[in-house]
N, C-alpha and C positions, 0 to 999 in steps of 0.2 A: 361217521362220515366217510364216504367213498373218496379217498384222496386221489385215486386214478382219474375219476371224473373231473375233479377240479384241475388237475395237471393238464389233462387233455383239453379242457375248455380254455385254459389260459394260453395254450399254444396252438390252437386250431386256426385254420385259414379263416379269414373274415367271412368268406362266402359259405362256409360249412354250416350245417344246421346247429342251433344252440342246444346244449344238453341241459335239461331242466333239473334243478335241485329240488329235493323234497322240502316240505315245510320245516321239518326238524333240522335239516342241513342248513337251511337259510337262517333259522334261529341261532344255531351254533355260530355261524359265520358273523352274524350281526353282533352277537355277544362278544366274540373275539375282537372285532373291530372297535366296539365301544370301549372294551377293557384297554386296548392298546392306546386309544386316545386319552383315556383318563390317566394312564401311566405317563404318557408324554407330557400332559399338562402338569402333573405332579413333579416331574423332573425339571420342567421349566421354572416352576415356582421355587423349587429347591435351589436352582442356580441363581435366580434373582435375589431371593431372600437370605440365602445362607452363604453361597460362595462369592457373590459379588455385592455385598451390602453397600448401600449408598451410591454405588457407581451409577445405577439406573434408577435411583430413588429420588426423593426430594432434595433440595439444596441443604447443605449442612449448616448447622448452627455452631456458635462458638463453644458450646458445652460438649459437643460430640467428641468422643474418643475413639481411637482406632487401634486395632491390633497391628503389629508389624507387618503381618501378611496383607491386611487391608490397605495399609499405607503404601506398601510396595505396589499393589495393584493400581492404586490411584496414580502414583508417580509414573508408573509405566504407561498408563493410558494418557496422562498429560504430556509425557515426553513424545509419544507417537503423534499426538495431535499437534504439538509444536513443530515437529519435523515435517509433517505433511503441510502445515501452513508455510513453513520456510520454503519448501519446494514450490508452492504456489507463488509466493512472493518472488522467488528467483526467476520463475517463468515469466514474470512481468518484463524482464529484460528483452525478451523476444518482442513484446508489445511495444516497448520504447523504440527499439531498432526500427520496426515497421512504421510506427507513427512518425518518427523523425525523418526517416528516409522518404516516406511517402509525401510529406508536406514540404520537404526541401526541394531544391532544383535537381535535375537529373545529373548534372556534372559534379555534384558533391555527395552522391549516394555512397560511394565506396568510403569516403572520408567519414561519413556518419557511422557506417557499419564498423569501421576500424576503431573509431573512438569509443563506441559502446563496448566492444569486445575487450579492448585494452583496459578501459576503466574497470570492467568486471574482474579481470585478472589482477590488476594493481590493487584494487580495493581488498580482495581476499588476502593478499600478502600483508598489506598495511594494517588491516583490521586485526589480523592475527598477531602482528608484531607489537603494535602500540595502540591502535584505535580502541579495541575492546577494553584495554587496561585504562585508558584515559576516561572512557565513558561509563563503565559498569563496575570497576573495582572500587574498593574502599579508598578513600582519600580525604579531601576536604570539601568545602562547599563549591569549589570551582573545578576541580579536576581529580580524577583517580590516579593513583600511582603505584599500583601493584599488578601482578599477573601479566607482565610483559611476556610475549611469546606464549601466553597461557601457562607459563611456569609458576608453580606455587599456588595455583587456583584450587579452591576446594572442589570436592566431588560434585556438589550440587550448588546451584546459584541461589544464594540467600535462603529465603524460606519457601521457594517455589517447589522444591523437590525435584526439579529438572536438572539433569547433568549440565555442567558448565559448557561442555563441548556441544551439546544440543542447543543451549541458549545462544552460544556463539554463532552458530550457523544461521539461526533465525535472525539475529541482529545484524549479521553480515549482509543478509539480503536487503535489510532496510538501509544500511549504509550505502550499498551499491545503488539503490534507488535514488538516494539523495545526490550522489555523484553524477548519475546519468541525467537527472533533471537539468543540471547546469549546462551540459553540452547542447541542449535544445535551443537555448537562446543565443548561442554563439556559433551556430552553423554558418558555413560559407565563407568565413574570413579568419578563422583561428588556425594557427600553425599546429601541426601535430606535436611538435616538441613543446610548444607552449601549453598544449592540452595536457601533456605529461606533467608539467610543472604545477599547473593549477589543480590537477587531480590529486597530486600528492598533498597539496595544502589543504584541500577540502576533506578528502577521505582520511588523511592521517591526523589532522589537527583540528580544523574548524568544526566539522560535524561532531566528532566524538567529545571534544572539550566543551563546546557549547551545549551539546546534548546532555552532558553530565549534569548541567544546571537543573534540568527538569526531570531526567530519568535516572540519574546515578544515585547511589545510596548517599544520603546526606546533602544532595544538591540544594543550593539555596532557594531555588524556585519551588522545588518539591516540598521543602520545609515550610515555605511561605504559604502554600496552599494552592499552587497552580496545578491544573490537571490537563493532561493530554493523553487520551487513552491509547491511540495508535499512531499519532505523529502528524497531525495537521500543522503543528508548529515545529516539532523536533526534526521531522523529515522534510515536509513540504515548504514551510516558511523559510527554513535554512536554505534549501535548494533554490527556492524562488528568489530570495534576496541575493544569493551569490550569483544567480543568473542575471539579475538586474545590474549588479556591479560589473560583471563581465561585458554585458552588452553596452554599457555606458563607456567603459574604457576602450573597447574595440571600435566603437562607432558603427555606422551602418555599412552594409555591403556596397561595393562600388556599383554605381548605376541605380541604387535604390532611391526611388522618388516617392515621397510620402504624400498622403492624401491632401494635406493643406498646400502642397506644392503642385497639385494637379496629377498625382500618381496614385499608387496604392500598393498593397502587398503583392509581390510576384506570385503567379499561380503555382499551386502544388503540382509536382510532376506525375504523381500516381495516387489519386484519391482512394483507389481500391486498397492499396497497401496501407494507407493511413487509417482507413475505417476498420480494417481487420486488426490493425495494431491496437486501436481503441478497445475493441471487444476483448482482445487478449489481456489488456490491462484491467478491464472490468472484472474478468474472470480471476485474475491474480489478486484482486482486492479482497476476494473471499478468503484469502490467506492473510492478507495485510490486517484487516480489521477483526474478524472473528478469531484469528489466531493469536491476537494480542491478549486474549483472556489467559493464555498459557495454561488453560484448564479444560480438559474434556468433560469434567464433571459438571461444569456450569452450563447445563443444557439450555436453560431459559436465556441466559446471557448470550450464548453463541447464536441461538436462533434470533434473538432480538437484534443483535449487531448485524447479522447477515441481512435481515429484512430491512433495517434502517439504511444499510449500505445500498441496497437495491433501489429503494424508493427515492433516495437522494439523487442517485444517478439519473433515474427516469425524469424527475421533475427538473433537474438542472439542464438536461438535454432539451426538454420541451420548451422551457422558458427561453433559453438562448436561441433556439430555432425561430420562435415567434418574434422575438425582438429583432432579429436580423430580417425576418420577413416583412415586418411592419415599418422598420426604421432604417434598415441597412442600405448600403450602396446599391445592392441589387434588389430594391424594394419590389415586393410581389413575388420573389423567388425564394425557395427553400434552400438555405445555405448549409452545405455539409460541414464545412470547417467550423462554423460557430456551433453547430449541433454537437459535433464530436467534442470540442473543447468545453461545451456546456455540461455534458454528462461527466467528463473528467473532472471539471470543477466541482460538480456535486459530490463525486467520490472523495475528492480532496477535503472538501468542507466537512463532510460527515465523519471523517477519520478521527477527529478529536472527540466529538460528543456522542459517538454511535452507541456507547454502552448506557448512557444516562438519559436519553431522550425517548419520547414516544414516537409512534409511526407518523403521527401528524407533524410533530416537530421535525422529523427527518425530511418529510416532503417540503416543509417551509424552508428548512436550511438549504436543501438542494435547489429550490426555486431562487432563493437569495443568491446562491452561487452562480446560477445562470445569468442573473442581472450583473453580478460582479464581473464575470468573464466578459460580457458584452461591453460594459462601460470602461473597464480597465484596458481592454484592447484598443478602444477608441482613444483613450488617454495616452497610451504609449505611441500611437500613430501621430497624435497631435504634438507630442514632445519629441518626435523624430528619433525614437529609440527603436532599433531594429531587432525584433524578436520573432524569427521565422516560424517557430512552432507554437508560440503562445505560452512559454514556460512561466513567465512572470505573472500574467493574469491567472492561469490555471493553478499553479502551485503556490506562488507567492501571495497573491491577493485573496484567493479562495482559502488558502491556509489560514490567513489572518481572520477572515470572516468566520470560518468554521470554529476557530478557537474562541473567538468572542461570543459566538452563538451559544456555546455551552452555558455561559452566564445568563442567557436569556431563556433558553428552552429546556434546561435540565428539569425534569418533571417531578422531582421530589419522591420518587419511588425506589430508586436503585442506589446502592452504595458502591462497594468495591468488590472485585472478584478475587478469588484466591485458589490455592490448589485443591481445597476441599469443597469449593462452591462459592456462591455469592454471600456477601455479608451486607444486608440492606438495613442494618441497625442505624446507620448514619447516612441517609441518602443525600445526594446533591440536589439542590433546589435553586432554580434560576429565577430571574426577575419576573418573568411572565407567569410563574406558578407560585408567587407569594414569597419567594425567597429573599427579596430585597436586592440590594446592589452589591453585596459583599463578594459573591462569587464572580459577578461580572467584572468588578474592578480588578480582582486578582487575575482573571483571565487576560484582561487588557494589559495590565502591567507586565505579566510574565511573557506574553507574546511580543510586546513591543521591546522588551529587554533583549530577547533573542533575535528579533528582526533587526533592530538597530545594531546590536553587536556583530551579527553576521555580515550585514551590509558594509559596515565601516572596515572590518578586518579584511573582507574579501576585496573591497575597493582598493585598499592599500596593496594587497597581494597582487591583484591584477595589474595595477599601475607599475609595480616593481618589475613584474615579468615583461611588461610592454617596453620597459627601458633597457632590457637586455639586447645584445647584438643579435642580428639574424644569424642562424635560423631559429634561435631559442626565444626570440621575442614573441609576444602573444599573438600579434597579427601577422599573417603571411605577407610575403612580398607582393607587390602590385601585379607582377607577372602571373602569380598563381590564380588571381581572380580574373585576369583579362584573357588568358590563353584559352583556346577553344576547348580543351579538355578539362578546364577548371581545376579544383583541388584534387580531384581523383587522379588525374594524370600527373600533376605537379608533385603531389606528396606521395602517391602510392604507385604510380607508373601503370595504372590500368583503369579502364572505364567500366562502369557497372553494366552498361548495355553495349554489346558489340553488334554493329550492323552486319 
C-alpha cells in the first residue's frame, strides 16, 4: 500500500481532488478496520466478563462468592454511588430555600435564607457529635450509644461495605432535610434564637433517636417488621409532625385571616422562586430515593426506584392541580401552589414504597398524595393552623399516606437490596396483591408510633421554648411582625430587596 497517498489524502484540502485507492489497497484497509473492530470487541468482552465480574451482570444470589479484588471493586462502586447520591440530597437545600422564600412574604425572605443556612451548619456539627451515634450505632431497641464524634466507629458500616464516613455524609443530608422541613411551617413569626433551640432539639435528639427505632441496628420497629425504604416516615413524617407541633404552639401570624373567617392564605411573594425550588427538590430526590439502595450493583432496583419516583411526582402534581381547578377557591383557574405541593407530596409518598411497588402502584400512590395534599391543606385552614409553605400536608400527611400505601401496593416481586445486588427470595406483598393485612398493619403501627412520638415530644419542646424570656422564646416580639421591614430588618438588619 502507498502510505504517502493515504497520508496526503487524510490531510488534503476539502476542495482538492480525491486520490483513488486501488482495489487491493481498499481490501487491505477494510481488513485492517475489521480486524481492529474485532479486537476492540474482544477487549470489551474481556473487561466485562473477567475484570469486572458481576458489576455489570445480573443481580447476585446468596450463593455467589467473590474474590477480595471483586469485593473491593463492588464496595468502591457502591461508595461512589452513595456519595453522588449524598451530594444530590444536599443540593435539595437550595430547593428548600427557594421554595420557602418564594412562598413566604417578601419581608421574611432573609429570615428564611438565614434559618436554612444556619440549620445546615448546625446539623452537620450535631450529627457528627451525637446524632449519627444515636441513630446508626449499636445500642438497644430505642437508641444507639457508640461512635460519638465518629470515634471508635468501624471502617465500614455494618454489612454494606461502605466506609462509615461516606455513610455519615449521606445520612447527614437526610437529617438536614428533616430539620429544614420544620422551618417551613413556622415562617414569619419564629425568633431566630428560638429557631436555634428547636433545631438543636430536632437534629440532635428527636430525629436521630426516633429514627433509630426504624433504621438503627436492632431498632424495635425494624425488628417488628416495619419498612421505610428512603424515609416517608423517618424523614418526612418526623419533619411534618414536628412542623405541626411548632405551628400549633406559635399560633398564626399576626393579621392572618382564615377562610372560615372570610380570609385566606396570604399570597406568595415570588412564585417563580418557589416553582424553581420545587424542580430542584425533584432533582435532588433522585439521590434521596435511588441512593438509598446504597448499591451501584443493584441496577434494576435503582432504575425502578427512579422511575417510580418520577411517576409519583407527575401524578401527584396533576391530581392536586385538577382538584384545585374543579373545587378550589379560584374555581376554573389552574393553581400553581397546589400543583407544586401536589408533586412534592407525590415525591414524599413514594419515598417509603419506591423499591417494592410497580409503576402502576407508583402512579396511584402519587395520585393519592395529590388528594391528601389538597384535603389536608383545607383541614389546616379550617382548624386555623397557619402553615405558610404546606409542610404539614406535604411532608407529614403524605409521609403517613406513603408509608401505609406500602402495605397496599407492594407488588410481591421484590425483596431487599444489598451491597451485591437484590435479594428477591422473600418479596414484600401488599393487600392489593394477595398479601393479606399483615404488612399493612405493621406499616400503620410503625408509622403511628413514630408520628405520635414525634408530635408529643416536639409539642413539649416547643412549649418549653415558648415559655423562655425574650429574645429566646419561640415567637418573636410583636414589633418584629408589625414593623415595616418585618423579621428581615428586626432579626437581621437587612431587607432582601432594596429599592
